[in-house]
Structure formats: structure tokens, C-alpha cells
C-alpha positions as CSV (number, residue, x, y, z in Angstrom):
1,M,118.4,91.9,103.4
2,P,114.3,91.8,103.3
3,R,112.3,90.1,101.0
4,D,109.9,92.2,98.7
5,R,106.1,91.7,100.3
6,V,104.9,93.2,97.1
7,E,104.5,91.1,93.7
8,F,103.0,92.5,90.8
9,F,102.4,90.4,87.6
10,Y,101.8,93.2,84.3
11,D,101.3,94.5,81.0
12,L,101.5,97.2,79.6
13,S,98.9,97.5,77.5
14,S,96.0,97.6,80.1
15,P,95.4,100.5,81.5
16,W,93.5,99.3,84.2
17,T,98.0,97.9,85.5
18,Y,98.0,101.2,84.2
19,L,97.0,103.2,87.2
20,A,97.3,100.0,89.8
21,F,100.7,101.2,88.4
22,T,101.0,104.1,90.1
23,N,98.6,104.3,93.2
24,L,100.7,101.1,93.6
25,Q,103.6,104.1,94.6
26,D,101.5,105.7,97.2
27,V,100.1,102.3,98.7
28,L,104.1,101.0,99.3
29,A,105.4,104.1,100.2
30,R,102.9,104.0,103.7
31,T,103.3,100.4,104.4
32,G,106.9,99.9,104.0
33,A,106.9,97.9,101.7
34,T,109.1,96.9,98.0
35,A,108.1,95.3,95.6
36,R,108.9,93.0,93.1
37,L,107.8,93.3,89.2
38,R,107.6,90.4,86.9
39,P,106.5,91.7,82.9
40,I,104.2,89.6,81.5
41,L,102.0,89.3,78.2
42,V,98.6,89.1,79.6
43,G,97.9,87.6,75.8
44,G,99.3,83.9,76.6
45,V,98.1,84.4,80.5
46,F,94.1,85.1,78.1
47,N,94.4,82.4,75.9
48,A,95.1,80.1,78.5
49,V,92.3,80.6,81.2
50,N,90.9,83.8,79.7
51,Q,90.1,83.6,76.2
52,S,85.9,85.3,76.5
53,V,88.0,88.4,76.8
54,Y,88.1,88.3,73.4
55,A,84.6,87.9,73.1
56,A,83.3,91.1,75.7
57,R,85.6,93.2,73.4
58,E,83.8,92.6,70.5
59,A,79.5,93.0,72.0
60,T,79.4,96.4,70.9
61,D,76.3,96.8,72.6
62,N,78.8,94.9,75.9
63,R,77.2,97.1,78.7
64,K,79.4,95.7,81.4
65,L,82.2,96.2,79.2
66,K,81.6,100.0,78.1
67,H,80.9,100.7,82.3
68,S,83.7,99.9,82.5
69,W,85.4,102.0,80.3
70,R,83.7,104.9,82.4
71,V,85.1,103.5,85.6
72,L,89.2,103.2,84.8
73,K,88.0,107.3,83.9
74,D,86.2,108.2,87.1
75,W,89.2,106.7,89.0
76,A,92.0,108.6,86.6
77,A,90.3,111.2,87.9
78,L,89.9,110.1,90.7
79,T,92.8,109.3,91.5
80,G,94.9,112.3,89.7
81,V,96.0,110.0,86.8
82,E,96.1,112.2,82.9
83,L,94.9,109.1,81.3
84,R,94.5,109.3,77.2
85,F,92.2,106.3,76.5
86,P,91.2,104.4,73.6
87,S,94.1,105.8,71.2
88,Q,94.2,104.5,67.4
89,Y,97.0,102.6,69.2
90,H,94.5,100.0,70.9
91,P,94.4,97.5,71.4
92,A,97.7,97.3,71.6
93,K,100.0,94.3,71.1
94,S,102.3,94.3,73.6
95,V,105.7,92.7,73.8
96,N,108.5,94.5,72.3
97,A,107.5,96.4,74.8
98,M,107.4,94.0,77.3
99,R,110.4,91.8,76.6
100,M,112.7,95.2,76.8
101,A,111.4,95.5,80.5
102,C,112.7,92.2,80.5
103,T,115.9,92.8,79.6
104,L,115.9,95.3,82.7
105,G,115.9,91.9,84.7
106,D,116.4,92.4,89.4
107,D,117.8,96.0,89.1
108,M,114.0,96.9,90.1
109,A,115.1,100.3,89.9
110,A,115.5,100.8,86.2
111,L,112.7,98.3,85.1
112,A,110.2,100.5,87.4
113,I,111.6,103.8,85.5
114,F,111.2,102.6,81.8
115,T,107.4,100.9,82.9
116,K,106.7,104.3,84.7
117,A,108.1,106.0,80.8
118,A,106.6,103.3,78.6
119,F,103.0,103.7,80.3
120,E,103.2,107.4,80.2
121,S,104.9,107.2,76.5
122,Y,101.0,105.0,75.3
123,F,97.8,107.0,77.9
124,G,99.9,110.0,78.1
125,R,100.9,111.2,74.5
126,E,99.2,107.8,72.6
127,E,102.8,107.0,71.1
128,N,102.4,103.2,70.1
129,L,103.8,100.9,72.6
130,D,104.5,98.2,69.8
131,D,106.7,100.0,68.2
132,P,110.3,99.5,68.9
133,D,112.1,102.6,67.1
134,T,109.0,104.1,70.0
135,L,110.4,101.8,72.6
136,V,114.1,103.2,72.3
137,A,113.2,106.4,72.1
138,V,110.9,106.5,75.9
139,A,113.7,104.5,77.7
140,N,116.6,106.9,76.4
141,A,114.1,110.0,76.6
142,A,114.5,107.7,80.3
143,G,117.7,107.4,81.2
144,L,118.4,103.7,79.8
145,D,119.7,102.5,77.3
146,G,116.8,102.2,74.6
147,E,119.8,100.5,71.8
148,A,120.7,98.5,74.2
149,M,117.8,97.2,75.2
150,R,116.4,96.3,72.0
151,T,118.5,94.7,71.0
152,A,118.9,93.0,74.2
153,A,114.2,91.5,73.7
154,Q,115.3,89.4,70.7
155,T,117.7,86.5,72.6
156,D,116.5,84.6,73.4
157,E,117.2,85.2,76.8
158,V,115.0,87.4,77.9
159,K,111.7,85.6,75.5
160,M,112.6,82.6,77.6
161,L,111.9,85.3,81.1
162,L,109.2,86.6,79.7
163,R,107.3,83.6,78.8
164,A,108.3,81.7,82.3
165,N,106.9,85.7,83.9
166,T,104.1,84.0,81.3
167,E,103.9,80.8,82.6
168,E,103.8,80.9,86.2
169,V,101.0,84.1,87.7
170,I,98.8,81.0,85.4
171,A,100.5,78.3,87.1
172,R,99.4,81.2,90.6
173,G,96.5,81.7,90.0
174,G,96.5,85.1,87.6
175,Y,93.5,85.6,85.0
176,G,95.0,88.9,83.2
177,S,97.0,92.1,84.5
178,P,97.7,93.7,86.9
179,T,97.9,90.6,89.0
180,I,98.8,91.2,92.3
181,F,100.6,89.1,95.0
182,V,101.2,90.4,99.2
183,D,103.1,87.5,100.8
184,T,104.1,85.5,97.9
185,T,100.1,83.4,98.8
186,K,97.5,86.3,99.1
187,M,95.7,86.9,94.7
188,Y,94.5,90.7,93.9
189,F,93.8,91.8,90.7
190,G,93.8,95.2,89.2
191,N,93.4,98.8,90.5
192,D,90.5,98.3,92.6
193,Q,91.8,95.8,95.1
194,L,94.4,98.2,95.6
195,P,92.7,98.6,99.2
196,L,92.7,95.3,100.3
197,V,96.7,95.6,99.0
198,E,97.1,98.5,101.5
199,F,94.7,95.8,104.1
200,A,97.5,93.4,103.9
201,L,100.7,94.6,104.3
202,K,100.0,95.9,107.0
203,E,98.9,92.4,108.7
204,T,101.9,91.3,109.7
205,P,104.1,89.0,107.4
206,A,104.1,86.0,106.7
């Protein structure tokens, strides 16, 4: 069976990641490629290699940040993605959500379903991404077993998987969410670089 040409390292708390995840689906459809979803904890990435993010958030006169929020909404409008941001829960702690995502392991179909549902919960309905009860309800509504996921999310195995994914994306050069790899070595970042992802996918696989 052919390997997934795309690896998508992501955290559910990022609005840019929501856009990228949603818009990546059309890229995959056009190229015939498949993607492997890799849940991470973006706070761990920031703490390790990108602490300037925190200072940027605290600076009330940060022109680049203010402009990025406008561009974010323009991208959402351009691509038809419903985005309500920021909500009262921003910035969200995402550890519970990302551990629940990791409980789905290698079941990419189920993980994609949960990821889409969780994004729509947080960025579409402005629900609390960090509330385990909300996450269970989101999973159940998507046809998954939310209670089983909540229980599994507390196991050492799942916690270690989330940590390993986070450490791996750092080791491979990542600095935020989403970090996207094509054919293992070609790294791209964010929704804005999806045209480059598509361009790389149209090249001969390595």
C-alpha cells in the first residue's frame, strides 16, 4: 500500500490550522495524495523553539499580529470556512483535546472525523476546547465513543504518543502548527503555503 505523502502535524487550538486542515482536503483530492494526521501540543513547540510567540501576543500594539487576524478572516471568507474567532475561550489550552485525538492512533478516518468535529466546535460554535465534557459530546455527535476516548486519553501510552509527536516535529525543524511535510523532507507551514504543498505533490515522489 502506498505511503502517505503528506504528514500534517497540528494542534486544534490554532485558527490557521483549522483553515489549513479544511483547505488541505481539496489539495489531496486534486492530487490523489493521502495525509497522515499527527497531533501535537503546540505549546510544547513554542516553549522549545518559538517563545517569541508569547511576547507577540502580549504586545497590544503589535501591527503584524493585528494584520494577521484580518488576513485570517479574509482567508476564511475566500475559502468558505465558517470561522468565529476569537471566542471567550481564546487562547485555549488544548492538552485534553490533543490527547483525545491521540487515542485514535493510526485510524486516520476516525481521527479526521474527530479533528473536523473539534475544529467546528471551537471555531464554529465557540465551545470550550479544553472542557472534557464538551470534547466527549463532540466525539459522540461525530459517531465516535467519546467516553472511551476520554478514558484512554489519561493513559501513559497516549500521553507518550502526544509527547513523541511534539518532539518529532521539533527535531524535524517545525516551529508551530500546522507543520506539513511532503515526502518526509519538504517542510511547509500554515494555510498560506498550501499552494506550495500542492506544487510539491505534483512533482515525482521521492
